[in-house]
C-alpha positions, -999 to 999 in steps of 0.1 A, spaced: 863 -725 251 884 -698 267 868 -668 283 882 -636 268 906 -618 292 885 -586 288 854 -603 303 874 -615 333 886 -579 338 850 -566 337 839 -592 362 867 -584 386 861 -546 383 824 -551 391 831 -572 422 855 -545 435 831 -517 429 801 -535 445 792 -518 479 799 -541 509 771 -546 534 774 -526 566 783 -557 586 814 -563 565 823 -526 563 823 -520 600 836 -551 617 856 -530 641 825 -515 655 800 -543 656 802 -548 694 800 -510 699 769 -508 677 752 -536 697 761 -518 730 746 -486 716 714 -503 705 711 -518 740 714 -483 755 686 -471 732 664 -501 742 671 -496 779 662 -459 778 630 -466 759 621 -493 784 628 -470 814 607 -442 798 577 -464 793 581 -477 829 582 -442 843 616 -451 857 639 -421 858 667 -440 876 667 -465 847 672 -436 823 700 -422 843 717 -455 845 725 -451 808 739 -416 812 772 -402 824 769 -382 856 777 -350 837 752 -357 809 733 -328 794 697 -331 781 679 -305 760 641 -312 764 612 -305 741 604 -272 758 641 -260 752 649 -264 789 683 -278 796 693 -301 825 729 -307 833 739 -337 853 719 -364 871 705 -342 898 690 -317 873 676 -344 851 660 -361 880 646 -328 893 631 -319 858 615 -353 856 599 -350 891 587 -315 884 570 -325 852 556 -359 862 557 -365 900 555 -334 922 525 -312 930 517 -290 901 531 -315 876 521 -311 839 518 -348 828 510 -380 846 526 -403 821 548 -404 790 555 -433 766 576 -435 735 587 -458 707 622 -449 696 640 -458 664 676 -454 652 681 -434 620 714 -439 602 741 -461 616 761 -444 644 792 -425 634 824 -430 655 849 -401 659 879 -393 680 914 -407 678 903 -439 695 868 -439 679 855 -438 715 828 -411 707 796 -420 689 771 -397 672 736 -411 666 701 -398 658 666 -411 651 629 -407 656 603 -412 684 566 -417 684 555 -402 718 523 -402 737 517 -377 765 491 -378 792 486 -342 805 469 -334 838 446 -307 823 435 -324 791 433 -357 773 463 -376 759 480 -366 726 506 -381 703 537 -363 690 563 -373 664 597 -363 677 634 -365 668 664 -372 690 701 -369 686 727 -382 711 764 -383 718 778 -413 736 813 -418 749 832 -450 758 852 -451 790 866 -482 807 850 -503 780 815 -490 787 793 -467 766 773 -439 783 752 -411 769 769 -377 774 744 -355 755 708 -360 745 687 -335 724 649 -339 719 629 -319 695 596 -318 675 583 -298 645 570 -265 660 552 -256 628 533 -289 621 523 -311 650 493 -324 669 490 -294 693 493 -268 664 466 -287 645 443 -286 676 450 -249 681 442 -242 644 409 -261 647 401 -242 679 407 -209 662 386 -218 633 357 -229 656 361 -197 676 360 -176 644 329 -194 630 312 -192 664 319 -155 665 304 -149 631 273 -169 639 268 -152 673 274 -118 657 250 -125 629 223 -137 652 228 -107 674 225 -83 645 194 -101 632 178 -99 667 185 -62 672 171 -54 637 140 -74 645 135 -55 678 139 -22 661 113 -31 635 87 -41 662 93 -9 682 63 15 678 71 48 661 71 79 684 40 103 679 48 135 660 44 170 678 
């Protein structure tokens, strides 16, 4: 029995329109993607080991980092100084910081030689401040990497978190509610006590 030519045409069209897996679509960048994933893994490992030099090893000397507090560090020396001020030197704010980073969408390659990559993703962070207990924060990251001499390095890194909904804002909101409730209770008790004292005070004799 012969298959109608129209059916063969439909099968061929379906095969052509079927989306190819990412591995087949981006064969030219598979090695680059693996190199970028290794950078992400090495940065995460260095952060969790409190090893700033390990972080810098994955960055170009002129790399720019925008931190969670909107402070900007330009170059290895400024990045190293920021890290020491926050975590090592006298007056530091935190004693330890750990993270678990994930890549979002696949990296995009731009430039005439496709030697610049743009990537972003998420982080689950845990901070250990000096003046309070540890807290967790869900963050986002975006990075630009460039390939030079066959090697990929980070040239820009941006870190951010939701300033409207996060652990610290939730704690502050709870603290404000507790303070408001405590104020109402204290004010009510004070009014009741003053009224009770006024009731017990003997009336002054008339002239």
